[in-house]
PASEBA-1860 file (N, C-alpha, C; in nm, 3 decimals):
! residues 102
1> MIAAVQKL> 13.062/2.886/17.937/12.993/2.981/18.018/12.845/2.977/17.979 ~ 12.761/2.972/18.074/12.617/2.966/18.051/12.556/3.097/18.097 ~ 12.479/3.160/18.003/12.415/3.288/18.036/12.275/3.261/18.087 ~ 12.235/3.333/18.183/12.100/3.319/18.239/12.004/3.404/18.156 ~ 11.894/3.345/18.121/11.792/3.415/18.043/11.678/3.451/18.136 ~ 11.647/3.577/18.138/11.539/3.622/18.224/11.413/3.637/18.139 ~ 11.306/3.574/18.182/11.181/3.581/18.108/11.102/3.701/18.160 ~ 11.069/3.793/18.066/10.994/3.913/18.104/10.848/3.896/18.066
9> EPEITPIK> 10.762/3.928/18.157/10.618/3.926/18.130/10.579/4.064/18.077 ~ 10.504/4.068/17.967/10.461/4.199/17.917/10.361/4.263/18.013 ~ 10.377/4.390/18.030/10.287/4.463/18.117/10.171/4.515/18.034 ~ 10.051/4.473/18.068/9.932/4.512/17.992/9.850/4.607/18.077 ~ 9.826/4.724/18.023/9.744/4.823/18.092/9.613/4.835/18.016 ~ 9.500/4.809/18.084/9.372/4.822/18.013/9.345/4.967/17.976 ~ 9.286/4.984/17.858/9.250/5.117/17.809/9.104/5.140/17.841 ~ 9.079/5.249/17.909/8.942/5.284/17.942/8.886/5.371/17.830
17> PTLTVPTP> 8.776/5.328/17.769/8.719/5.411/17.662/8.663/5.541/17.720 ~ 8.689/5.646/17.648/8.635/5.776/17.691/8.543/5.827/17.581 ~ 8.436/5.883/17.623/8.338/5.939/17.530/8.358/6.089/17.527 ~ 8.394/6.140/17.410/8.410/6.284/17.398/8.295/6.339/17.316 ~ 8.226/6.430/17.375/8.114/6.495/17.307/8.167/6.623/17.245 ~ 8.146/6.640/17.113/8.199/6.761/17.050/8.131/6.886/17.107 ~ 8.211/6.986/17.126/8.157/7.112/17.175/8.081/7.180/17.061 ~ 7.993/7.272/17.096/7.919/7.341/16.988/8.009/7.408/16.887
25> SEQDQLDL> 8.125/7.457/16.929/8.214/7.522/16.832/8.271/7.421/16.733 ~ 8.294/7.295/16.778/8.342/7.192/16.687/8.232/7.149/16.591 ~ 8.109/7.147/16.637/7.997/7.106/16.553/7.970/7.208/16.443 ~ 7.997/7.333/16.470/7.967/7.440/16.375/8.082/7.470/16.281 ~ 8.186/7.387/16.278/8.301/7.414/16.192/8.262/7.414/16.045 ~ 8.166/7.327/16.007/8.123/7.327/15.867/8.056/7.458/15.830 ~ 7.986/7.518/15.926/7.921/7.645/15.899/8.022/7.757/15.878 ~ 8.142/7.741/15.932/8.243/7.844/15.920/8.325/7.833/15.793
33> MPWLPFTL> 8.316/7.717/15.726/8.396/7.698/15.605/8.338/7.781/15.490 ~ 8.424/7.839/15.410/8.373/7.916/15.296/8.320/7.821/15.188 ~ 8.204/7.847/15.140/8.143/7.764/15.036/8.147/7.840/14.904 ~ 8.163/7.765/14.799/8.165/7.826/14.667/8.023/7.829/14.612 ~ 7.979/7.941/14.563/7.846/7.945/14.504/7.846/7.871/14.370 ~ 7.736/7.804/14.339/7.723/7.734/14.212/7.576/7.728/14.175 ~ 7.554/7.696/14.048/7.419/7.679/13.998/7.400/7.534/13.960 ~ 7.301/7.470/14.019/7.267/7.332/13.990/7.143/7.334/13.901
41> SLELPVVR> 7.152/7.270/13.785/7.037/7.272/13.694/7.007/7.132/13.642 ~ 6.880/7.108/13.622/6.830/6.982/13.567/6.753/7.019/13.442 ~ 6.793/6.963/13.330/6.728/6.997/13.204/6.607/6.907/13.185 ~ 6.492/6.969/13.185/6.367/6.898/13.177/6.287/6.948/13.056 ~ 6.264/6.863/12.957/6.186/6.907/12.841/6.037/6.917/12.876 ~ 5.978/7.031/12.843/5.835/7.050/12.868/5.764/7.072/12.735 ~ 5.636/7.040/12.730/5.559/7.055/12.607/5.459/7.170/12.623 ~ 5.434/7.239/12.513/5.337/7.347/12.509/5.347/7.440/12.630
49> FTIGDLLT> 5.469/7.488/12.658/5.492/7.575/12.773/5.530/7.713/12.721 ~ 5.455/7.814/12.758/5.477/7.948/12.706/5.532/8.039/12.817 ~ 5.573/8.158/12.778/5.619/8.257/12.876/5.504/8.293/12.970 ~ 5.385/8.297/12.918/5.267/8.323/13.003/5.251/8.215/13.108 ~ 5.274/8.089/13.069/5.268/7.979/13.167/5.374/7.996/13.275 ~ 5.493/8.039/13.234/5.602/8.061/13.328/5.566/8.169/13.430 ~ 5.504/8.276/13.382/5.469/8.388/13.469/5.358/8.353/13.567 ~ 5.276/8.253/13.534/5.165/8.218/13.623/5.196/8.099/13.715
57> LTKGSIVE> 5.321/8.050/13.714/5.356/7.939/13.802/5.346/7.981/13.949 ~ 5.290/7.895/14.030/5.281/7.915/14.174/5.316/7.785/14.244 ~ 5.325/7.790/14.374/5.353/7.669/14.450/5.240/7.569/14.425 ~ 5.276/7.447/14.388/5.178/7.344/14.361/5.136/7.335/14.216 ~ 5.191/7.422/14.129/5.157/7.416/13.987/5.207/7.285/13.928 ~ 5.135/7.234/13.830/5.172/7.111/13.761/5.210/7.146/13.619 ~ 5.326/7.096/13.575/5.376/7.122/13.440/5.393/6.988/13.371 ~ 5.337/6.977/13.251/5.350/6.854/13.174/5.488/6.846/13.111
65> TACHHTSD> 5.554/6.732/13.126/5.687/6.714/13.068/5.680/6.620/12.949 ~ 5.786/6.624/12.869/5.793/6.540/12.750/5.877/6.415/12.776 ~ 5.894/6.378/12.903/5.974/6.260/12.932/5.901/6.171/13.032 ~ 5.937/6.045/13.030/5.883/5.948/13.123/5.954/5.966/13.257 ~ 5.892/5.930/13.368/5.954/5.953/13.498/6.082/5.873/13.518 ~ 6.106/5.770/13.436/6.231/5.694/13.448/6.334/5.734/13.343 ~ 6.306/5.839/13.266/6.402/5.885/13.165/6.523/5.948/13.234 ~ 6.640/5.925/13.176/6.761/5.988/13.228/6.767/6.133/13.182
73> LPLRVNHL> 6.784/6.224/13.276/6.791/6.366/13.248/6.927/6.418/13.290 ~ 6.988/6.508/13.212/7.120/6.560/13.246/7.116/6.653/13.367 ~ 7.213/6.637/13.457/7.230/6.722/13.574/7.358/6.801/13.554 ~ 7.350/6.933/13.567/7.465/7.019/13.540/7.494/7.109/13.660 ~ 7.623/7.136/13.682/7.668/7.233/13.780/7.747/7.338/13.704 ~ 7.701/7.461/13.710/7.762/7.572/13.635/7.781/7.534/13.488 ~ 7.679/7.477/13.429/7.673/7.436/13.288/7.764/7.318/13.255 ~ 7.826/7.256/13.355/7.913/7.141/13.333/7.836/7.014/13.370
81> LIGWTEFE> 7.825/6.922/13.275/7.753/6.797/13.297/7.825/6.714/13.403 ~ 7.754/6.682/13.513/7.816/6.601/13.618/7.750/6.464/13.631 ~ 7.632/6.446/13.573/7.568/6.316/13.585/7.431/6.312/13.520 ~ 7.366/6.198/13.539/7.234/6.175/13.484/7.141/6.137/13.597 ~ 7.016/6.181/13.588/6.921/6.160/13.696/6.790/6.105/13.642 ~ 6.707/6.059/13.733/6.570/6.021/13.699/6.480/6.065/13.813 ~ 6.353/6.087/13.781/6.256/6.126/13.882/6.217/6.007/13.966 ~ 6.184/6.035/14.091/6.134/5.932/14.180/6.029/5.996/14.269
89> VIGDRIAV> 5.919/5.927/14.289/5.812/5.977/14.373/5.834/5.926/14.515 ~ 5.841/6.017/14.610/5.857/5.982/14.751/5.742/6.048/14.826 ~ 5.647/5.965/14.865/5.528/6.020/14.932/5.450/6.107/14.836 ~ 5.430/6.232/14.873/5.359/6.325/14.786/5.454/6.423/14.719 ~ 5.583/6.389/14.715/5.683/6.476/14.653/5.756/6.403/14.541 ~ 5.817/6.481/14.455/5.899/6.425/14.348/6.044/6.458/14.379 ~ 6.128/6.356/14.372/6.271/6.372/14.397/6.348/6.336/14.273 ~ 6.475/6.367/14.272/6.562/6.332/14.160/6.671/6.240/14.214
97> RITDQA> 6.685/6.122/14.154/6.788/6.026/14.194/6.900/6.032/14.091 ~ 7.024/6.045/14.137/7.139/6.043/14.047/7.164/5.899/14.008 ~ 7.158/5.869/13.877/7.172/5.733/13.828/7.310/5.705/13.772 ~ 7.381/5.807/13.725/7.511/5.785/13.664/7.592/5.914/13.673 ~ 7.722/5.901/13.689/7.811/6.018/13.691/7.874/6.034/13.554 ~ 7.892/6.159/13.516/7.951/6.187/13.386/8.101/6.173/13.390
END
């Protein structure tokens, strides 16, 4: 007995890409999430700095530090060491680059 084999062609349906734009409520979901408060601190050694100097600090004040701009400085969150950073000059501002994780 010989069985007949039927050859089936696969049916291919093209998928049309759809662009979904997130609604404003979807975009603001991060704003609705509860955030934990924390303190981020960078330990920076300063030289000849007094309480009087601290009280007279204003926007644009310059403070002399005891480290080179490429020195690794500890970065802490709630007093817990999370990494090491170094200063970097970007335009007319100073930034901190994370160089290593603790």
